[in-house]
PDB file of N, CA, C and O in Angstrom:
ATOM      1  N   MET A   1    -102.119 -96.184  69.090  1.00  0.00           N
ATOM      2  CA  MET A   1    -102.942 -95.555  68.078  1.00  0.00           C
ATOM      3  C   MET A   1    -102.787 -94.040  68.196  1.00  0.00           C
ATOM      4  O   MET A   1    -102.926 -93.480  69.283  1.00  0.00           O
ATOM      5  N   SER A   2    -102.496 -93.373  67.063  1.00  0.00           N
ATOM      6  CA  SER A   2    -102.292 -91.925  67.126  1.00  0.00           C
ATOM      7  C   SER A   2    -103.466 -91.193  66.504  1.00  0.00           C
ATOM      8  O   SER A   2    -104.070 -91.648  65.533  1.00  0.00           O
ATOM      9  N   ASP A   3    -103.763 -90.072  67.078  1.00  0.00           N
ATOM     10  CA  ASP A   3    -104.794 -89.207  66.533  1.00  0.00           C
ATOM     11  C   ASP A   3    -104.130 -88.215  65.587  1.00  0.00           C
ATOM     12  O   ASP A   3    -103.065 -87.679  65.895  1.00  0.00           O
ATOM     13  N   THR A   4    -104.741 -87.974  64.463  1.00  0.00           N
ATOM     14  CA  THR A   4    -104.212 -86.979  63.539  1.00  0.00           C
ATOM     15  C   THR A   4    -105.221 -85.858  63.377  1.00  0.00           C
ATOM     16  O   THR A   4    -106.432 -86.067  63.451  1.00  0.00           O
ATOM     17  N   VAL A   5    -104.703 -84.689  63.159  1.00  0.00           N
ATOM     18  CA  VAL A   5    -105.548 -83.522  62.954  1.00  0.00           C
ATOM     19  C   VAL A   5    -105.371 -83.087  61.508  1.00  0.00           C
ATOM     20  O   VAL A   5    -104.248 -82.874  61.051  1.00  0.00           O
ATOM     21  N   LYS A   6    -106.453 -82.960  60.808  1.00  0.00           N
ATOM     22  CA  LYS A   6    -106.405 -82.503  59.427  1.00  0.00           C
ATOM     23  C   LYS A   6    -106.684 -81.009  59.393  1.00  0.00           C
ATOM     24  O   LYS A   6    -107.646 -80.526  59.990  1.00  0.00           O
ATOM     25  N   VAL A   7    -105.827 -80.290  58.685  1.00  0.00           N
ATOM     26  CA  VAL A   7    -105.972 -78.844  58.586  1.00  0.00           C
ATOM     27  C   VAL A   7    -106.189 -78.486  57.128  1.00  0.00           C
ATOM     28  O   VAL A   7    -105.403 -78.869  56.261  1.00  0.00           O
ATOM     29  N   ASN A   8    -107.239 -77.765  56.866  1.00  0.00           N
ATOM     30  CA  ASN A   8    -107.487 -77.256  55.528  1.00  0.00           C
ATOM     31  C   ASN A   8    -106.804 -75.895  55.438  1.00  0.00           C
ATOM     32  O   ASN A   8    -107.279 -74.919  56.018  1.00  0.00           O
ATOM     33  N   ARG A   9    -105.696 -75.832  54.715  1.00  0.00           N
ATOM     34  CA  ARG A   9    -104.909 -74.603  54.661  1.00  0.00           C
ATOM     35  C   ARG A   9    -105.648 -73.458  53.984  1.00  0.00           C
ATOM     36  O   ARG A   9    -105.263 -72.300  54.150  1.00  0.00           O
ATOM     37  N   ASN A  10    -106.681 -73.745  53.238  1.00  0.00           N
ATOM     38  CA  ASN A  10    -107.460 -72.698  52.593  1.00  0.00           C
ATOM     39  C   ASN A  10    -108.381 -71.983  53.576  1.00  0.00           C
ATOM     40  O   ASN A  10    -108.939 -70.934  53.253  1.00  0.00           O
ATOM     41  N   GLU A  11    -108.542 -72.536  54.759  1.00  0.00           N
ATOM     42  CA  GLU A  11    -109.463 -71.959  55.723  1.00  0.00           C
ATOM     43  C   GLU A  11    -108.770 -71.292  56.905  1.00  0.00           C
ATOM     44  O   GLU A  11    -109.439 -70.840  57.835  1.00  0.00           O
ATOM     45  N   VAL A  12    -107.445 -71.225  56.885  1.00  0.00           N
ATOM     46  CA  VAL A  12    -106.722 -70.597  57.977  1.00  0.00           C
ATOM     47  C   VAL A  12    -106.840 -69.088  57.838  1.00  0.00           C
ATOM     48  O   VAL A  12    -106.591 -68.534  56.767  1.00  0.00           O
ATOM     49  N   GLU A  13    -107.214 -68.437  58.906  1.00  0.00           N
ATOM     50  CA  GLU A  13    -107.338 -66.983  58.886  1.00  0.00           C
ATOM     51  C   GLU A  13    -106.313 -66.395  59.842  1.00  0.00           C
ATOM     52  O   GLU A  13    -106.233 -66.785  61.007  1.00  0.00           O
ATOM     53  N   LEU A  14    -105.533 -65.450  59.333  1.00  0.00           N
ATOM     54  CA  LEU A  14    -104.541 -64.765  60.142  1.00  0.00           C
ATOM     55  C   LEU A  14    -104.846 -63.277  60.122  1.00  0.00           C
ATOM     56  O   LEU A  14    -105.302 -62.733  59.116  1.00  0.00           O
ATOM     57  N   SER A  15    -104.591 -62.643  61.227  1.00  0.00           N
ATOM     58  CA  SER A  15    -104.870 -61.209  61.297  1.00  0.00           C
ATOM     59  C   SER A  15    -103.871 -60.445  60.437  1.00  0.00           C
ATOM     60  O   SER A  15    -102.773 -60.929  60.160  1.00  0.00           O
ATOM     61  N   GLU A  16    -104.261 -59.254  60.023  1.00  0.00           N
ATOM     62  CA  GLU A  16    -103.375 -58.405  59.226  1.00  0.00           C
ATOM     63  C   GLU A  16    -102.116 -58.072  60.019  1.00  0.00           C
ATOM     64  O   GLU A  16    -101.034 -57.952  59.443  1.00  0.00           O
ATOM     65  N   GLU A  17    -102.246 -57.926  61.306  1.00  0.00           N
ATOM     66  CA  GLU A  17    -101.093 -57.631  62.166  1.00  0.00           C
ATOM     67  C   GLU A  17    -100.067 -58.768  62.117  1.00  0.00           C
ATOM     68  O   GLU A  17     -98.866 -58.514  62.024  1.00  0.00           O
ATOM     69  N   ILE A  18    -100.525 -59.991  62.180  1.00  0.00           N
ATOM     70  CA  ILE A  18     -99.622 -61.143  62.118  1.00  0.00           C
ATOM     71  C   ILE A  18     -98.960 -61.227  60.745  1.00  0.00           C
ATOM     72  O   ILE A  18     -97.755 -61.459  60.653  1.00  0.00           O
ATOM     73  N   LEU A  19     -99.733 -61.042  59.686  1.00  0.00           N
ATOM     74  CA  LEU A  19     -99.178 -61.097  58.336  1.00  0.00           C
ATOM     75  C   LEU A  19     -98.150 -59.986  58.106  1.00  0.00           C
ATOM     76  O   LEU A  19     -97.107 -60.224  57.498  1.00  0.00           O
ATOM     77  N   THR A  20     -98.438 -58.789  58.583  1.00  0.00           N
ATOM     78  CA  THR A  20     -97.507 -57.670  58.451  1.00  0.00           C
ATOM     79  C   THR A  20     -96.226 -57.951  59.227  1.00  0.00           C
ATOM     80  O   THR A  20     -95.128 -57.702  58.729  1.00  0.00           O
ATOM     81  N   SER A  21     -96.362 -58.458  60.420  1.00  0.00           N
ATOM     82  CA  SER A  21     -95.203 -58.780  61.247  1.00  0.00           C
ATOM     83  C   SER A  21     -94.335 -59.838  60.564  1.00  0.00           C
ATOM     84  O   SER A  21     -93.110 -59.717  60.541  1.00  0.00           O
ATOM     85  N   PHE A  22     -94.956 -60.856  60.019  1.00  0.00           N
ATOM     86  CA  PHE A  22     -94.221 -61.915  59.315  1.00  0.00           C
ATOM     87  C   PHE A  22     -93.516 -61.357  58.088  1.00  0.00           C
ATOM     88  O   PHE A  22     -92.364 -61.705  57.831  1.00  0.00           O
ATOM     89  N   ALA A  23     -94.179 -60.507  57.333  1.00  0.00           N
ATOM     90  CA  ALA A  23     -93.575 -59.900  56.144  1.00  0.00           C
ATOM     91  C   ALA A  23     -92.378 -59.040  56.528  1.00  0.00           C
ATOM     92  O   ALA A  23     -91.359 -59.057  55.838  1.00  0.00           O
ATOM     93  N   LYS A  24     -92.488 -58.297  57.610  1.00  0.00           N
ATOM     94  CA  LYS A  24     -91.376 -57.448  58.060  1.00  0.00           C
ATOM     95  C   LYS A  24     -90.169 -58.285  58.464  1.00  0.00           C
ATOM     96  O   LYS A  24     -89.031 -57.831  58.342  1.00  0.00           O
ATOM     97  N   PHE A  25     -90.403 -59.485  58.936  1.00  0.00           N
ATOM     98  CA  PHE A  25     -89.313 -60.403  59.253  1.00  0.00           C
ATOM     99  C   PHE A  25     -88.750 -61.041  57.991  1.00  0.00           C
ATOM    100  O   PHE A  25     -87.534 -61.135  57.828  1.00  0.00           O
ATOM    101  N   LEU A  26     -89.628 -61.478  57.102  1.00  0.00           N
ATOM    102  CA  LEU A  26     -89.221 -62.292  55.965  1.00  0.00           C
ATOM    103  C   LEU A  26     -88.528 -61.516  54.851  1.00  0.00           C
ATOM    104  O   LEU A  26     -87.556 -62.010  54.280  1.00  0.00           O
ATOM    105  N   VAL A  27     -88.992 -60.336  54.532  1.00  0.00           N
ATOM    106  CA  VAL A  27     -88.435 -59.574  53.407  1.00  0.00           C
ATOM    107  C   VAL A  27     -86.932 -59.325  53.559  1.00  0.00           C
ATOM    108  O   VAL A  27     -86.193 -59.561  52.603  1.00  0.00           O
ATOM    109  N   PRO A  28     -86.445 -58.863  54.709  1.00  0.00           N
ATOM    110  CA  PRO A  28     -84.988 -58.680  54.833  1.00  0.00           C
ATOM    111  C   PRO A  28     -84.206 -59.987  54.682  1.00  0.00           C
ATOM    112  O   PRO A  28     -83.091 -59.986  54.160  1.00  0.00           O
ATOM    113  N   GLU A  29     -84.783 -61.093  55.136  1.00  0.00           N
ATOM    114  CA  GLU A  29     -84.113 -62.391  54.990  1.00  0.00           C
ATOM    115  C   GLU A  29     -84.018 -62.795  53.517  1.00  0.00           C
ATOM    116  O   GLU A  29     -82.999 -63.332  53.082  1.00  0.00           O
ATOM    117  N   ILE A  30     -85.063 -62.542  52.764  1.00  0.00           N
ATOM    118  CA  ILE A  30     -85.052 -62.847  51.328  1.00  0.00           C
ATOM    119  C   ILE A  30     -84.012 -61.985  50.633  1.00  0.00           C
ATOM    120  O   ILE A  30     -83.262 -62.477  49.790  1.00  0.00           O
ATOM    121  N   ARG A  31     -83.958 -60.704  50.976  1.00  0.00           N
ATOM    122  CA  ARG A  31     -82.962 -59.806  50.381  1.00  0.00           C
ATOM    123  C   ARG A  31     -81.543 -60.284  50.683  1.00  0.00           C
ATOM    124  O   ARG A  31     -80.686 -60.298  49.800  1.00  0.00           O
ATOM    125  N   LYS A  32     -81.303 -60.673  51.929  1.00  0.00           N
ATOM    126  CA  LYS A  32     -79.974 -61.160  52.310  1.00  0.00           C
ATOM    127  C   LYS A  32     -79.593 -62.379  51.474  1.00  0.00           C
ATOM    128  O   LYS A  32     -78.461 -62.486  51.002  1.00  0.00           O
ATOM    129  N   PHE A  33     -80.540 -63.292  51.295  1.00  0.00           N
ATOM    130  CA  PHE A  33     -80.268 -64.499  50.519  1.00  0.00           C
ATOM    131  C   PHE A  33     -79.891 -64.148  49.086  1.00  0.00           C
ATOM    132  O   PHE A  33     -78.887 -64.643  48.574  1.00  0.00           O
ATOM    133  N   TYR A  34     -80.673 -63.309  48.439  1.00  0.00           N
ATOM    134  CA  TYR A  34     -80.410 -62.997  47.038  1.00  0.00           C
ATOM    135  C   TYR A  34     -79.187 -62.107  46.844  1.00  0.00           C
ATOM    136  O   TYR A  34     -78.696 -61.985  45.722  1.00  0.00           O
ATOM    137  N   GLN A  35     -78.684 -61.487  47.903  1.00  0.00           N
ATOM    138  CA  GLN A  35     -77.445 -60.716  47.815  1.00  0.00           C
ATOM    139  C   GLN A  35     -76.215 -61.584  48.094  1.00  0.00           C
ATOM    140  O   GLN A  35     -75.086 -61.165  47.837  1.00  0.00           O
ATOM    141  N   SER A  36     -76.434 -62.786  48.617  1.00  0.00           N
ATOM    142  CA  SER A  36     -75.329 -63.701  48.905  1.00  0.00           C
ATOM    143  C   SER A  36     -74.881 -64.396  47.618  1.00  0.00           C
ATOM    144  O   SER A  36     -75.601 -64.396  46.619  1.00  0.00           O
ATOM    145  N   GLU A  37     -73.698 -64.983  47.654  1.00  0.00           N
ATOM    146  CA  GLU A  37     -73.199 -65.721  46.484  1.00  0.00           C
ATOM    147  C   GLU A  37     -74.126 -66.893  46.156  1.00  0.00           C
ATOM    148  O   GLU A  37     -74.409 -67.160  44.989  1.00  0.00           O
ATOM    149  N   GLU A  38     -74.590 -67.580  47.181  1.00  0.00           N
ATOM    150  CA  GLU A  38     -75.507 -68.707  46.980  1.00  0.00           C
ATOM    151  C   GLU A  38     -76.811 -68.234  46.321  1.00  0.00           C
ATOM    152  O   GLU A  38     -77.322 -68.875  45.403  1.00  0.00           O
ATOM    153  N   GLY A  39     -77.330 -67.123  46.798  1.00  0.00           N
ATOM    154  CA  GLY A  39     -78.571 -66.585  46.250  1.00  0.00           C
ATOM    155  C   GLY A  39     -78.412 -66.119  44.815  1.00  0.00           C
ATOM    156  O   GLY A  39     -79.296 -66.341  43.988  1.00  0.00           O
ATOM    157  N   LYS A  40     -77.294 -65.476  44.514  1.00  0.00           N
ATOM    158  CA  LYS A  40     -77.038 -65.023  43.143  1.00  0.00           C
ATOM    159  C   LYS A  40     -76.937 -66.209  42.193  1.00  0.00           C
ATOM    160  O   LYS A  40     -77.469 -66.169  41.084  1.00  0.00           O
ATOM    161  N   ALA A  41     -76.252 -67.265  42.629  1.00  0.00           N
ATOM    162  CA  ALA A  41     -76.124 -68.474  41.794  1.00  0.00           C
ATOM    163  C   ALA A  41     -77.493 -69.121  41.587  1.00  0.00           C
ATOM    164  O   ALA A  41     -77.822 -69.551  40.482  1.00  0.00           O
ATOM    165  N   TYR A  42     -78.285 -69.188  42.656  1.00  0.00           N
ATOM    166  CA  TYR A  42     -79.629 -69.760  42.556  1.00  0.00           C
ATOM    167  C   TYR A  42     -80.468 -68.963  41.559  1.00  0.00           C
ATOM    168  O   TYR A  42     -81.162 -69.542  40.724  1.00  0.00           O
ATOM    169  N   TYR A  43     -80.402 -67.629  41.647  1.00  0.00           N
ATOM    170  CA  TYR A  43     -81.189 -66.776  40.766  1.00  0.00           C
ATOM    171  C   TYR A  43     -80.768 -66.950  39.308  1.00  0.00           C
ATOM    172  O   TYR A  43     -81.622 -67.000  38.422  1.00  0.00           O
ATOM    173  N   GLU A  44     -79.473 -67.041  39.051  1.00  0.00           N
ATOM    174  CA  GLU A  44     -78.996 -67.255  37.679  1.00  0.00           C
ATOM    175  C   GLU A  44     -79.497 -68.588  37.126  1.00  0.00           C
ATOM    176  O   GLU A  44     -79.913 -68.671  35.970  1.00  0.00           O
ATOM    177  N   LYS A  45     -79.455 -69.616  37.948  1.00  0.00           N
ATOM    178  CA  LYS A  45     -79.959 -70.940  37.533  1.00  0.00           C
ATOM    179  C   LYS A  45     -81.461 -70.861  37.256  1.00  0.00           C
ATOM    180  O   LYS A  45     -81.954 -71.417  36.274  1.00  0.00           O
ATOM    181  N   TRP A  46     -82.174 -70.165  38.130  1.00  0.00           N
ATOM    182  CA  TRP A  46     -83.622 -70.028  37.962  1.00  0.00           C
ATOM    183  C   TRP A  46     -83.947 -69.274  36.681  1.00  0.00           C
ATOM    184  O   TRP A  46     -84.871 -69.646  35.956  1.00  0.00           O
ATOM    185  N   LEU A  47     -83.184 -68.206  36.397  1.00  0.00           N
ATOM    186  CA  LEU A  47     -83.422 -67.423  35.178  1.00  0.00           C
ATOM    187  C   LEU A  47     -83.226 -68.244  33.906  1.00  0.00           C
ATOM    188  O   LEU A  47     -83.925 -68.044  32.913  1.00  0.00           O
ATOM    189  N   LYS A  48     -82.268 -69.172  33.949  1.00  0.00           N
ATOM    190  CA  LYS A  48     -82.050 -70.039  32.781  1.00  0.00           C
ATOM    191  C   LYS A  48     -83.256 -70.935  32.536  1.00  0.00           C
ATOM    192  O   LYS A  48     -83.562 -71.273  31.393  1.00  0.00           O
ATOM    193  N   MET A  49     -83.934 -71.314  33.600  1.00  0.00           N
ATOM    194  CA  MET A  49     -85.130 -72.150  33.470  1.00  0.00           C
ATOM    195  C   MET A  49     -86.371 -71.332  33.157  1.00  0.00           C
ATOM    196  O   MET A  49     -87.375 -71.888  32.711  1.00  0.00           O
ATOM    197  N   HIS A  50     -86.324 -70.014  33.381  1.00  0.00           N
ATOM    198  CA  HIS A  50     -87.465 -69.124  33.161  1.00  0.00           C
ATOM    199  C   HIS A  50     -87.008 -67.876  32.389  1.00  0.00           C
ATOM    200  O   HIS A  50     -87.023 -66.774  32.937  1.00  0.00           O
ATOM    201  N   PRO A  51     -86.605 -68.042  31.124  1.00  0.00           N
ATOM    202  CA  PRO A  51     -86.062 -66.917  30.361  1.00  0.00           C
ATOM    203  C   PRO A  51     -87.076 -65.781  30.143  1.00  0.00           C
ATOM    204  O   PRO A  51     -86.684 -64.653  29.842  1.00  0.00           O
ATOM    205  N   GLU A  52     -88.337 -66.066  30.288  1.00  0.00           N
ATOM    206  CA  GLU A  52     -89.356 -65.028  30.080  1.00  0.00           C
ATOM    207  C   GLU A  52     -89.243 -63.897  31.107  1.00  0.00           C
ATOM    208  O   GLU A  52     -89.804 -62.821  30.901  1.00  0.00           O
ATOM    209  N   TYR A  53     -88.518 -64.131  32.220  1.00  0.00           N
ATOM    210  CA  TYR A  53     -88.348 -63.116  33.257  1.00  0.00           C
ATOM    211  C   TYR A  53     -87.012 -62.385  33.151  1.00  0.00           C
ATOM    212  O   TYR A  53     -86.728 -61.515  33.975  1.00  0.00           O
ATOM    213  N   ALA A  54     -86.202 -62.709  32.179  1.00  0.00           N
ATOM    214  CA  ALA A  54     -84.862 -62.154  32.075  1.00  0.00           C
ATOM    215  C   ALA A  54     -84.852 -60.713  31.595  1.00  0.00           C
ATOM    216  O   ALA A  54     -83.849 -60.021  31.770  1.00  0.00           O
ATOM    217  N   ALA A  55     -85.929 -60.241  31.000  1.00  0.00           N
ATOM    218  CA  ALA A  55     -85.953 -58.893  30.433  1.00  0.00           C
ATOM    219  C   ALA A  55     -85.881 -57.784  31.434  1.00  0.00           C
ATOM    220  O   ALA A  55     -85.895 -56.611  31.059  1.00  0.00           O
TER     221      ALA A  55
END
């Protein structure tokens, strides 16, 4: 028999320091992805599905 833990994601609190640190890690990774050939192709496909953002 296994015990499960239920987490309400709306109640998780993270410090501003942790969020800032995560953002500093994540933003360069996102930029790298969208500058890659795979990222550019993904973005073009996404734009075709969301033409309202093409302007």
